[in-house]
VMD Tcl script that draws the C-alpha trace (Angstrom):
set ca {
  {128.62 9.49 80.46}
  {127.77 7.70 77.02}
  {123.76 7.63 77.29}
  {124.02 11.12 78.57}
  {125.73 11.63 75.02}
  {123.46 9.35 72.98}
  {120.10 11.24 74.59}
  {121.71 14.45 73.72}
  {122.45 13.51 70.56}
  {118.87 11.55 69.72}
  {117.54 14.85 71.40}
  {119.05 17.50 69.46}
  {117.97 15.05 66.14}
  {114.15 14.78 66.89}
  {114.62 18.71 67.60}
  {116.20 19.23 64.03}
  {113.98 16.98 62.30}
  {110.32 18.88 64.51}
  {112.34 22.31 63.12}
  {112.95 20.51 59.38}
  {109.27 19.61 59.42}
  {108.10 23.24 60.52}
  {110.21 24.79 57.56}
  {109.24 22.22 54.84}
  {105.33 22.22 55.85}
  {102.74 24.67 54.05}
  {99.00 23.91 54.05}
  {97.12 23.34 51.22}
  {95.35 26.73 49.86}
  {91.48 26.50 49.05}
  {89.75 26.42 45.93}
  {88.38 29.67 44.85}
  {85.60 29.84 42.06}
  {87.06 31.02 38.69}
  {87.39 34.99 38.34}
  {84.29 36.75 36.66}
  {84.69 37.91 33.60}
  {85.64 41.70 33.73}
  {86.75 41.31 37.05}
  {90.20 42.22 35.59}
  {90.66 45.71 33.42}
  {92.00 46.07 30.00}
  {95.03 47.90 31.20}
  {95.68 44.60 33.89}
  {95.38 41.68 31.31}
  {98.03 43.52 29.11}
  {100.42 44.33 31.60}
  {99.92 40.55 32.59}
  {100.66 39.44 28.78}
  {103.91 41.65 28.89}
  {104.69 39.74 32.13}
  {104.28 36.33 30.73}
  {106.06 37.52 27.32}
  {109.08 38.36 29.75}
  {109.13 35.01 31.37}
  {108.59 33.22 28.10}
  {105.60 31.15 29.68}
  {104.02 29.96 26.88}
  {107.77 28.22 25.81}
  {107.40 26.02 28.66}
  {104.05 25.47 29.12}
  {102.84 23.99 25.58}
  {103.85 21.04 24.50}
  {106.75 20.92 21.73}
  {106.60 17.20 20.61}
  {104.05 15.08 19.20}
  {103.14 17.29 16.68}
  {102.30 20.11 19.47}
  {99.42 21.20 22.28}
  {97.49 23.57 23.04}
  {99.11 26.92 24.23}
  {99.52 27.13 28.34}
  {98.35 23.46 28.80}
  {101.67 22.24 29.91}
  {103.18 18.70 28.83}
  {106.33 20.44 27.70}
  {108.74 17.30 27.93}
  {112.40 18.90 30.03}
  {114.53 16.64 29.81}
  {117.59 16.76 33.08}
  {120.27 13.96 34.41}
  {117.48 12.69 36.69}
  {114.35 11.79 34.33}
  {111.99 13.67 31.88}
  {109.64 16.04 33.33}
  {106.40 17.53 31.84}
  {105.52 20.87 32.55}
  {101.96 21.14 34.03}
  {98.66 22.85 32.56}
  {98.67 26.65 33.57}
  {95.30 27.27 31.91}
  {92.26 28.53 34.01}
  {90.49 24.76 33.98}
  {89.07 24.35 37.11}
  {90.20 20.43 37.36}
  {93.56 19.90 34.94}
  {94.93 23.80 35.28}
  {95.24 26.58 37.42}
  {91.55 27.46 37.05}
  {90.84 26.66 40.90}
  {94.16 28.86 42.24}
  {93.77 32.06 43.74}
  {96.48 34.89 42.97}
  {97.47 33.96 46.87}
  {98.27 30.45 45.44}
  {99.92 31.84 42.42}
  {102.21 34.39 44.55}
  {103.36 31.45 46.95}
  {104.28 29.09 43.93}
  {106.30 31.60 42.04}
  {107.82 33.43 45.32}
  {108.47 29.81 47.18}
  {107.82 27.23 44.79}
  {105.22 25.76 46.69}
  {101.90 24.49 44.79}
  {98.47 25.37 45.75}
  {97.67 22.13 47.18}
  {100.96 22.69 50.31}
  {103.71 20.38 47.68}
  {106.89 21.57 47.15}
  {107.61 22.68 43.28}
  {110.26 20.79 41.50}
  {113.11 23.26 41.02}
  {112.39 22.72 36.80}
  {109.74 25.55 37.48}
  {112.47 28.14 38.32}
  {110.91 29.78 41.69}
  {114.26 30.76 42.33}
  {114.35 33.61 39.77}
  {110.74 33.84 40.04}
  {110.71 34.98 43.60}
  {112.52 38.13 42.59}
  {109.53 39.37 40.86}
  {107.22 42.24 42.28}
  {103.79 41.43 43.68}
  {102.32 43.81 41.09}
  {104.13 41.41 38.18}
  {102.39 38.31 39.52}
  {98.97 40.09 40.42}
  {99.39 41.41 36.42}
  {100.43 37.69 35.34}
  {97.24 36.42 37.17}
  {94.65 38.33 35.90}
  {96.23 37.21 32.51}
  {96.18 33.59 32.67}
  {92.75 33.73 34.41}
  {91.53 35.41 30.79}
  {93.41 33.21 28.55}
  {91.42 29.68 27.25}
  {90.85 26.92 29.80}
  {91.81 23.69 27.96}
  {91.11 20.40 29.37}
  {94.23 18.70 29.43}
  {96.82 16.41 31.28}
  {100.07 16.23 31.66}
  {102.53 12.66 31.13}
  {103.55 11.43 33.70}
  {106.98 12.75 34.85}
  {109.83 9.87 35.51}
  {111.78 12.11 37.17}
  {112.43 9.65 41.18}
  {110.90 13.14 43.31}
  {107.89 12.95 41.66}
  {107.35 9.69 43.01}
  {108.36 10.15 46.26}
  {107.73 12.54 49.30}
  {108.27 15.99 47.63}
  {109.07 16.99 51.37}
  {112.84 15.90 50.26}
  {112.24 19.36 47.93}
  {112.83 20.99 51.38}
  {116.41 20.10 51.98}
  {116.93 21.21 48.55}
  {115.86 24.37 49.17}
  {117.76 24.80 52.38}
  {120.63 24.47 50.36}
  {119.88 26.14 47.41}
  {116.94 28.08 47.37}
  {117.00 32.12 48.80}
  {113.76 33.41 48.52}
  {113.30 37.20 47.56}
  {112.36 40.02 45.95}
  {114.80 41.82 43.67}
  {116.94 44.71 45.45}
  {117.86 47.13 43.14}
  {121.82 48.15 42.88}
  {122.35 51.65 44.14}
  {125.99 51.29 42.54}
  {123.67 51.27 38.50}
  {121.46 53.79 36.90}
  {117.69 52.63 36.60}
  {118.15 51.17 33.43}
  {120.69 48.77 34.70}
  {118.62 47.55 37.47}
  {115.16 47.13 35.30}
  {117.81 44.76 32.93}
  {119.02 43.03 36.03}
  {115.42 42.56 37.26}
  {114.26 41.34 34.22}
  {117.15 38.96 33.46}
  {117.47 37.96 37.10}
  {113.36 37.38 37.40}
  {111.25 36.72 34.94}
  {113.06 36.25 32.07}
  {115.02 33.70 33.86}
  {117.79 33.98 31.73}
  {120.66 32.03 34.34}
  {118.56 29.17 34.24}
  {120.42 28.22 31.00}
  {123.29 30.20 30.67}
  {124.71 29.08 34.28}
  {126.02 25.56 34.73}
  {124.37 23.65 37.16}
  {126.24 20.96 40.13}
  {125.00 17.69 40.45}
  {121.75 18.40 42.61}
  {120.77 20.44 39.57}
  {121.48 23.60 41.42}
  {123.11 27.05 39.35}
  {126.28 27.10 40.35}
  {126.72 30.08 42.42}
  {130.63 31.03 41.45}
  {129.80 30.11 37.44}
  {127.15 32.81 37.17}
  {126.26 33.21 33.07}
  {129.58 30.92 32.46}
  {127.17 29.28 30.18}
  {125.48 25.72 29.83}
  {124.42 22.93 27.77}
  {120.87 22.80 27.23}
  {118.98 20.62 24.78}
  {122.05 19.44 23.22}
  {122.85 23.08 22.60}
  {125.48 25.28 24.12}
  {123.94 28.01 26.38}
  {127.28 30.53 25.45}
  {128.86 32.27 28.35}
  {127.04 35.74 28.96}
  {129.85 37.55 30.58}
  {133.44 38.05 29.92}
  {134.16 34.60 29.49}
  {132.32 34.55 26.43}
  {135.29 33.45 23.77}
  {134.08 35.23 20.67}
  {136.29 37.56 19.24}
  {133.96 40.29 18.56}
  {132.64 41.96 21.87}
  {128.74 41.39 22.55}
  {128.16 45.32 22.72}
  {125.10 46.37 24.09}
  {123.87 47.44 20.23}
  {124.49 43.60 19.34}
  {122.60 42.31 22.37}
  {119.71 44.30 21.42}
  {119.29 43.32 18.01}
  {119.45 39.88 19.07}
  {117.23 39.82 21.81}
  {114.82 41.89 19.54}
  {115.09 40.51 16.11}
  {116.68 37.43 16.77}
  {120.24 38.25 14.81}
  {123.09 40.46 15.50}
  {124.89 41.90 12.37}
  {128.23 40.48 13.92}
  {127.26 37.65 15.87}
  {124.69 35.68 13.74}
  {121.10 34.55 14.03}
  {119.83 32.51 17.19}
  {118.46 29.11 16.97}
  {117.75 25.93 18.69}
  {116.24 26.82 21.82}
  {117.42 30.43 22.19}
  {115.21 31.41 18.75}
  {112.36 31.27 20.55}
  {113.05 33.98 22.99}
  {113.37 36.86 20.55}
  {111.07 35.94 17.79}
  {107.76 34.88 20.13}
  {108.46 36.96 23.34}
  {110.90 39.37 23.72}
  {109.58 40.67 20.21}
  {106.47 41.35 22.35}
  {107.51 43.67 25.11}
  {108.66 47.16 25.29}
  {112.01 48.13 23.72}
  {113.10 50.03 26.62}
  {112.75 46.72 28.46}
  {115.09 44.49 25.43}
  {116.96 47.44 25.63}
  {117.51 47.34 29.72}
  {118.26 43.58 29.13}
  {120.93 44.43 26.99}
  {122.31 47.10 28.44}
  {122.64 45.12 31.70}
  {124.69 42.27 29.88}
  {126.82 44.46 28.24}
  {127.75 46.22 31.66}
  {128.10 41.67 32.89}
  {130.37 40.90 30.21}
  {132.62 44.09 30.55}
  {131.94 44.78 26.78}
  {133.18 49.04 27.18}
  {136.14 47.80 28.36}
  {137.12 44.33 26.22}
  {135.77 46.47 22.71}
  {139.28 47.77 21.42}
  {140.48 44.51 20.15}
  {136.99 44.33 17.67}
  {138.73 46.04 14.34}
  {141.13 43.90 14.23}
  {139.26 40.81 15.04}
  {136.47 42.24 12.59}
  {139.29 42.53 9.72}
  {140.70 39.49 10.12}
  {137.57 37.29 9.67}
  {136.88 38.99 6.51}
  {140.27 38.02 5.11}
  {139.69 34.91 6.50}
  {136.36 34.42 4.54}
  {137.71 35.76 1.03}
  {140.27 33.49 1.00}
  {137.63 30.56 0.53}
  {136.69 31.95 -2.81}
  {139.67 32.74 -4.31}
  {140.55 29.58 -6.04}
  {141.44 26.11 -6.22}
  {143.05 24.46 -2.26}
  {144.96 21.45 -2.16}
  {143.58 21.06 1.41}
  {140.54 18.29 0.91}
  {138.72 20.24 3.87}
  {138.81 23.64 2.81}
  {137.38 21.96 -0.59}
  {134.52 20.19 1.13}
  {133.61 23.48 3.14}
  {133.68 25.31 -0.13}
  {131.06 22.91 -1.41}
  {128.63 22.75 1.54}
  {129.24 26.01 3.09}
  {131.22 28.93 1.41}
  {128.79 30.10 -0.83}
  {126.44 31.57 1.81}
  {128.80 32.07 4.79}
  {130.93 34.89 2.13}
  {131.56 38.00 3.50}
  {134.15 40.34 2.48}
  {135.37 43.79 3.82}
  {134.24 45.99 5.76}
  {131.83 43.32 7.71}
  {129.63 40.87 7.23}
  {126.05 41.05 5.84}
  {122.93 40.81 7.53}
  {121.60 37.05 6.75}
  {125.19 35.77 5.50}
  {126.32 34.67 9.69}
  {130.46 35.22 9.24}
  {131.61 32.07 11.12}
  {134.65 33.31 12.30}
  {132.99 35.76 14.80}
  {130.35 33.27 15.46}
  {130.60 31.76 18.98}
  {130.00 28.00 17.48}
  {133.38 28.14 16.35}
  {134.80 29.43 19.61}
  {133.37 27.29 22.62}
  {134.48 24.58 24.13}
  {133.09 22.37 21.94}
  {131.48 21.51 18.63}
  {127.50 20.96 20.23}
  {126.38 24.17 17.87}
  {127.93 24.00 14.84}
  {126.79 20.40 14.47}
  {123.20 21.14 15.69}
  {123.22 23.79 13.30}
  {123.98 21.61 10.61}
  {122.02 18.58 11.33}
  {118.85 21.14 11.81}
  {119.25 23.82 9.62}
  {117.45 27.18 10.33}
  {114.06 27.48 9.33}
  {112.45 30.60 7.86}
  {111.21 32.06 11.44}
  {113.99 31.46 13.60}
  {116.95 33.19 13.21}
  {116.77 37.06 10.48}
  {113.27 36.40 9.75}
  {112.60 35.47 6.42}
  {116.32 33.71 5.57}
  {116.88 29.87 5.95}
  {119.57 27.63 6.17}
  {118.97 24.09 4.73}
  {118.99 21.24 6.72}
  {122.44 19.27 5.96}
  {120.95 16.10 8.17}
  {121.55 13.69 4.88}
  {124.22 15.33 2.67}
  {127.22 15.34 4.80}
  {127.95 12.58 6.62}
  {129.73 12.49 10.46}
  {132.52 11.99 8.50}
  {131.73 15.34 6.57}
  {131.17 17.37 9.51}
  {133.48 16.68 11.35}
  {136.05 17.38 8.44}
  {134.01 20.59 7.96}
  {134.54 21.87 11.91}
  {138.07 21.36 12.01}
  {138.77 22.68 9.00}
  {136.57 25.45 10.44}
  {138.14 25.61 14.37}
  {142.15 25.62 13.01}
  {141.11 28.44 9.99}
  {139.16 30.62 12.00}
  {139.98 30.73 15.44}
  {142.93 30.34 17.97}
  {141.26 27.51 20.44}
  {142.42 24.20 20.68}
  {141.61 21.74 18.23}
  {138.29 20.11 19.43}
  {139.09 16.06 19.51}
  {136.57 12.91 18.67}
  {134.85 14.95 15.84}
  {133.44 12.00 14.06}
  {131.98 10.74 17.42}
  {130.57 13.81 18.54}
  {128.77 14.61 15.33}
  {127.31 11.10 15.83}
  {126.09 11.95 19.16}
  {124.54 15.41 18.15}
  {122.91 13.28 15.00}
  {120.79 11.36 17.73}
  {119.22 14.40 18.95}
  {117.92 15.35 15.63}
  {115.95 12.58 14.81}
  {113.93 13.97 11.63}
  {115.43 16.65 9.92}
  {112.82 19.79 9.94}
  {111.28 20.69 6.33}
  {113.43 23.16 4.63}
  {112.34 26.78 4.13}
  {113.87 28.25 0.83}
  {115.32 31.50 0.77}
}
mol new
graphics top color blue
foreach p $ca { graphics top sphere $p radius 0.5 }
foreach p [lrange $ca 0 end-1] q [lrange $ca 1 end] { graphics top cylinder $p $q radius 0.2 }
display resetview
């Protein structure tokens, strides 16, 4: 009897193993010759350029450190809990890029997360989002990529463990967390909402930064758009859990995504800054509006906006008090000297380019990451509102000073509990900003 049970278990294991191998195995696709000049129409190439901008291709496939690198040639460093991953070259170079890839190979990579060679791709390439893209968008993207300048350049070696072990292991990750399939429009919403959902969930992969991840690096399905840490910054929640006292309405979202600054919520900084300035500013305005429309529904803006007037009035009162005269609060004095002159606002609403901190998500999040990162880095003229800069206080403020300012703003501008271990967290943020950027003047 025991032998029969053991035999059955072994048999099931063999069948299961063979089934897994069948699931995990993909053949290599043949290399193809570079497409000839004129193979793609100007209209298709232009559509592909827009798709590439919607997906921020150049951001993750262009080296940013060590002085930067050629556009789309890869070697962009992506930090993960498991090690550093360097993006591949996606220029049409036949040897180090994707010049030998067919359109079928690109589509398979984006829709199934499998390379031309048949290897499973690391989920740092967010095919869990790209799988939702239409075949026509991927075809247009292929046309654009194959008409870009070819760059002969390899990327640095990954330090991610799965890059040096059989990538078939990634098939197991996919079985757990990856569900391929095209975007399905929701019949309960209009065309604009569905267009925004298609872009946000697909090419623009908003959840890859704004949804927290589990221990295996997959997005937490039960915490969609709840916010997450990216390169030391906190990508805030995009749903009703966003803590700012003034709601992210469709108009605020549109201004932020299109121009890099929202009148009430302030400018885009850090990893978010290139999204409006380099990419979403290059796509049709109607697409940006659709994304804003979608997220305004996700965060239930229409149902929550009733409290905005009172929150705005309170913020203006708090801002005005900072410049009324002497104070016995030493932390307030420090804030007045370092920050208040540029962040002062008065009724009825903030001045564009003069962010009102009482309304900014940096003060309302669970941790002070974003506040400290902006203090240390500043905002250069190309970031945030075009032409408006904030100097770096990397050398001007100590960790102790930053902790005092953070504590002061948290207790006077928000109703949230005090942050803890502020000086330690300021020091940790400083380690992420190795060299302060060159300041740009106002």
